C-alpha positions as CSV (number, residue, x, y, z in Angstrom):
1,M,7.7,31.6,-14.9
2,S,4.3,30.2,-16.0
3,N,1.5,30.2,-13.6
4,E,0.1,27.0,-15.2
5,P,0.9,23.7,-13.4
6,V,2.8,21.0,-15.2
7,I,2.8,17.3,-14.5
8,R,6.2,15.8,-15.0
9,P,8.3,13.0,-13.6
10,M,9.7,13.6,-10.2
11,T,13.5,14.2,-10.0
12,I,16.1,14.1,-7.2
13,D,16.2,17.9,-7.3
14,D,12.5,17.9,-6.1
15,W,13.3,16.4,-2.7
16,I,13.8,19.6,-0.9
17,F,10.3,20.8,-1.9
18,F,8.7,17.3,-1.8
19,R,9.8,16.6,1.8
20,K,7.8,19.6,3.2
21,F,4.9,19.0,0.9
22,D,4.6,15.3,1.7
23,A,4.7,15.9,5.4
24,E,1.9,18.4,5.1
25,I,-0.6,16.2,3.2
26,F,0.5,12.8,4.7
27,P,1.6,13.8,8.2
28,D,1.2,10.2,9.6
29,D,2.8,8.5,6.6
30,S,5.3,10.9,5.1
31,V,8.1,9.1,3.2
32,S,11.8,9.0,3.9
33,E,14.5,10.3,1.6
34,N,15.7,6.8,1.0
35,W,12.1,5.8,-0.2
36,F,12.0,8.9,-2.4
37,K,15.3,8.0,-4.1
38,K,14.3,4.4,-4.6
39,R,11.0,5.4,-6.1
40,L,12.7,7.6,-8.6
41,E,14.2,4.5,-10.1
42,R,10.8,3.4,-11.3
43,D,8.3,4.8,-13.7
44,G,5.0,6.3,-12.3
45,F,6.3,9.0,-9.9
46,F,5.1,12.4,-10.8
47,T,5.0,15.9,-9.5
48,L,2.5,18.7,-10.2
49,D,5.0,21.5,-10.7
50,L,4.0,25.1,-10.2
51,N,6.8,27.7,-10.7
52,G,9.4,25.1,-9.8
53,Q,7.8,23.9,-6.6
54,V,6.0,20.6,-5.8
55,V,2.3,21.3,-5.2
56,G,1.0,17.8,-6.0
57,Q,2.1,14.3,-6.5
58,L,1.2,11.0,-8.0
59,V,2.6,7.5,-7.3
60,L,1.4,4.9,-9.8
61,A,2.4,1.3,-10.5
62,P,1.2,-1.9,-12.2
63,Y,-0.2,-4.5,-9.8
64,G,-0.4,-8.2,-10.5
65,E,-1.1,-9.2,-14.1
66,N,-3.8,-6.7,-15.1
67,E,-4.3,-4.1,-12.4
68,G,-3.0,-0.7,-11.6
69,H,-2.4,0.7,-8.2
70,L,-2.8,4.4,-7.5
71,G,-0.6,4.6,-4.5
72,R,-0.7,8.4,-3.7
73,I,-2.4,11.4,-5.1
74,G,-2.4,14.7,-3.3
75,V,-2.4,18.5,-3.6
76,S,-0.9,20.9,-1.1
77,Q,-3.4,22.7,1.1
78,D,-2.6,26.1,-0.4
79,H,-3.6,24.9,-3.9
80,Q,-6.7,22.8,-3.2
81,G,-9.9,23.8,-4.8
82,K,-8.3,24.9,-8.1
83,G,-9.0,21.7,-10.1
84,Y,-5.5,20.3,-9.6
85,G,-6.8,17.0,-8.3
86,N,-8.8,16.6,-11.5
87,L,-5.6,17.1,-13.5
88,L,-3.7,14.5,-11.5
89,M,-6.5,12.0,-11.7
90,K,-6.8,12.4,-15.5
91,H,-3.1,11.9,-15.8
92,A,-3.2,8.8,-13.7
93,I,-6.0,7.2,-15.7
94,E,-4.3,8.0,-19.0
95,W,-1.0,6.6,-17.7
96,F,-2.7,3.3,-16.8
97,Q,-4.5,3.2,-20.1
98,K,-1.2,3.3,-21.9
99,H,0.0,0.2,-20.1
100,E,-1.2,-2.8,-22.2
101,G,-3.2,-5.3,-20.2
102,I,-4.3,-3.1,-17.3
103,K,-8.1,-3.7,-16.9
104,Q,-8.8,-1.9,-13.6
105,I,-7.3,0.5,-11.1
106,H,-7.5,0.4,-7.4
107,L,-6.7,2.9,-4.6
108,Y,-7.2,3.3,-0.9
109,T,-8.7,6.3,0.8
110,Q,-9.5,7.1,4.5
111,D,-13.1,6.3,5.3
112,H,-13.8,9.8,6.6
113,N,-12.2,11.6,3.6
114,K,-15.4,12.6,1.8
115,V,-13.7,15.1,-0.4
116,A,-11.2,12.6,-1.8
117,Q,-14.0,10.0,-2.2
118,S,-16.0,12.6,-4.2
119,L,-13.1,13.1,-6.6
120,Y,-12.6,9.4,-7.1
121,K,-16.4,8.8,-7.6
122,K,-16.4,11.6,-10.2
123,F,-14.0,9.6,-12.3
124,G,-16.0,6.3,-11.9
125,F,-14.3,4.7,-8.9
126,T,-16.6,2.7,-6.6
127,I,-16.0,1.3,-3.1
128,S,-15.0,-2.3,-3.4
129,G,-13.7,-3.2,0.1
130,T,-12.7,-2.0,3.6
131,T,-9.2,-2.0,4.9
132,W,-7.9,-1.8,8.5
133,H,-4.5,-0.7,9.7
134,Y,-3.5,-1.6,13.3
135,F,-0.4,-1.3,15.4
136,I,0.2,-4.7,17.1
137,P,2.5,-4.7,20.2
138,L,4.7,-7.8,20.0
139,D,4.5,-8.4,23.8
140,S,0.7,-8.8,23.5
141,L,0.9,-11.9,21.4
142,K,0.2,-15.4,22.7
143,P,1.4,-17.7,19.9
144,L,0.2,-21.3,19.8
145,N,3.3,-22.4,17.9
146,D,1.1,-24.4,15.6
147,Y,2.2,-22.5,12.5
148,T,5.6,-21.5,11.0
149,C,6.5,-18.2,9.3
150,Q,9.1,-18.3,6.5
151,E,10.2,-16.6,3.3
152,I,8.4,-17.7,0.3
153,L,10.2,-20.2,-1.9
154,E,10.5,-19.8,-5.7
155,N,8.4,-22.9,-6.4
156,E,5.7,-21.6,-4.1
157,I,5.1,-18.2,-5.9
158,D,2.7,-19.5,-8.5
159,P,0.5,-21.6,-6.1
160,V,0.5,-18.9,-3.5
161,G,-0.4,-16.3,-6.1
162,E,-3.2,-18.5,-7.4
163,K,-4.6,-19.1,-3.9
164,Y,-4.5,-15.4,-3.0
165,A,-5.1,-14.1,-6.6
166,S,-7.1,-11.1,-5.5
167,T,-4.6,-9.9,-2.9
168,L,-1.1,-11.3,-3.7
169,P,-1.1,-12.5,-7.4
170,A,2.1,-14.2,-8.5
171,A,3.2,-11.3,-10.8
172,Q,3.0,-8.9,-7.9
173,I,4.9,-11.3,-5.6
174,R,7.7,-11.3,-8.1
175,R,7.7,-7.5,-8.3
176,F,8.0,-7.3,-4.5
177,L,10.9,-9.7,-4.5
178,T,12.9,-7.5,-6.9
179,S,13.2,-4.9,-4.2
180,D,15.5,-5.1,-1.2
181,E,12.9,-3.2,0.8
182,F,10.4,-6.0,0.9
183,Q,10.1,-9.7,1.8
184,V,7.2,-12.0,1.0
185,L,6.5,-14.4,3.8
186,T,4.2,-17.3,4.1
187,L,2.6,-19.0,7.1
188,K,2.4,-22.8,7.1
189,N,0.6,-25.3,9.3
190,N,2.2,-28.5,10.7
191,S,1.3,-30.3,7.4
192,G,3.3,-27.7,5.4
193,D,0.2,-26.2,3.8
194,V,0.3,-22.4,3.2
195,V,-2.4,-20.8,5.3
196,G,-1.4,-17.2,5.1
197,A,0.9,-14.8,3.3
198,C,2.1,-11.2,3.4
199,R,4.5,-8.6,2.0
200,F,6.6,-7.4,4.9
201,T,8.6,-4.2,5.1
202,P,11.1,-4.4,8.0
203,S,11.9,-0.7,8.1
204,F,8.2,0.3,8.4
205,P,7.7,-2.2,10.2
206,G,4.6,-3.6,8.7
207,C,2.8,-5.9,6.3
208,F,0.4,-5.2,3.5
209,P,-1.1,-7.1,1.8
210,F,-1.7,-9.5,4.7
211,V,-4.0,-12.6,4.3
212,L,-4.9,-15.4,6.7
213,D,-7.1,-18.5,6.2
214,N,-7.8,-18.8,9.9
215,I,-8.0,-16.1,12.6
216,D,-6.5,-18.5,15.2
217,S,-3.2,-18.3,13.4
218,F,-2.9,-14.6,13.7
219,D,-0.6,-14.6,16.8
220,D,1.7,-17.2,15.3
221,F,2.1,-15.2,12.1
222,L,2.9,-12.0,13.9
223,A,5.3,-13.8,16.3
224,G,7.0,-15.3,13.3
225,L,7.4,-11.9,11.7
226,K,9.4,-10.7,14.6
227,Q,12.6,-12.4,13.4
228,Y,12.4,-10.4,10.2
229,S,11.8,-7.0,11.8
230,L,14.4,-4.6,12.9
231,P,15.4,-4.8,16.6
232,D,14.4,-1.2,17.4
233,Y,10.7,-1.9,17.0
234,D,8.5,-3.5,19.6
235,Y,5.4,-3.5,17.3
236,I,4.3,-4.5,13.8
237,R,1.8,-2.6,11.7
238,V,-0.7,-4.9,10.1
239,T,-3.0,-3.8,7.2
240,Y,-5.6,-6.1,5.8
241,T,-8.7,-5.9,3.6
242,D,-12.2,-7.3,4.1
243,Y,-11.5,-9.3,7.2
244,P,-14.0,-7.9,9.8
245,K,-13.4,-10.8,12.2
246,L,-9.8,-9.9,12.5
247,A,-10.7,-6.2,12.9
248,Q,-13.0,-7.3,15.8
249,L,-10.2,-9.2,17.4
250,C,-7.9,-6.2,17.2
251,E,-10.6,-4.0,18.6
252,E,-11.3,-6.4,21.5
253,R,-7.6,-6.4,22.3
254,M,-7.6,-2.6,22.2
255,Y,-4.9,-2.3,19.6
256,K,-4.3,1.1,18.2
257,L,-6.2,1.7,14.9
258,H,-4.1,3.8,12.7
259,H,-6.8,4.2,10.1
260,R,-9.7,2.5,8.3
261,L,-9.7,2.8,4.6
262,F,-12.0,2.2,1.7
263,K,-10.7,0.3,-1.3
264,M,-12.0,1.9,-4.5
265,T,-11.8,0.4,-7.9
266,L,-12.2,1.7,-11.5
267,S,-12.8,-0.6,-14.5
268,L,-11.0,0.3,-17.7
269,V,-12.9,-2.2,-19.9
């Protein structure tokens, strides 16, 4: 066998190695076998293969009309410091460059992970936002019942995508809706105006992206999401970007902060 690593598409046969590897580098967010199998159906899922074993991974996908999302990049602890992260990052950028129309790439990294940030900055990524991920106990909510949560309608996709173009563009909403894993939900006031939206994953259970026009509608939105969640969960995970007032509210309520992330962006033009 060659001692040189090879980047290739992930296959179903990689699950036995991937499971251990993924739990090692993402212990708080390792993926399920069901997620793994579904992700194999789409392009952009790669392994860094060394002698038949998974020692690195990439998860890549188009986002919206002209962006790319680098969902995961990682190298096993036993193989860090060998330049494998550089190999994966070069492959990721080349993959996005081959997709016509993609003008920039974004990713999320933990705010304290200086090693990862150094790698991304080396390839031209810059910090472009801050993201918070909180666990919200459903019994802590005090809804005002002034807002209604419901699944997005077909005729709402374009106007909602235009309103939240930087977070939930219409093309991405449509991609989310092609998967049975996700729902796209809106929050409306009593006049029927959309004042919030999110992608919701019932099995997680959580929402990201998550956007709100008014912080006072937060409890109503989360209470409305309860009907779409699975009954075994008494909390919802909420992840949002560049909303410090909402982060302050969550801190004041002493919600559990899972992590704070930096959004980093690379322009390809």
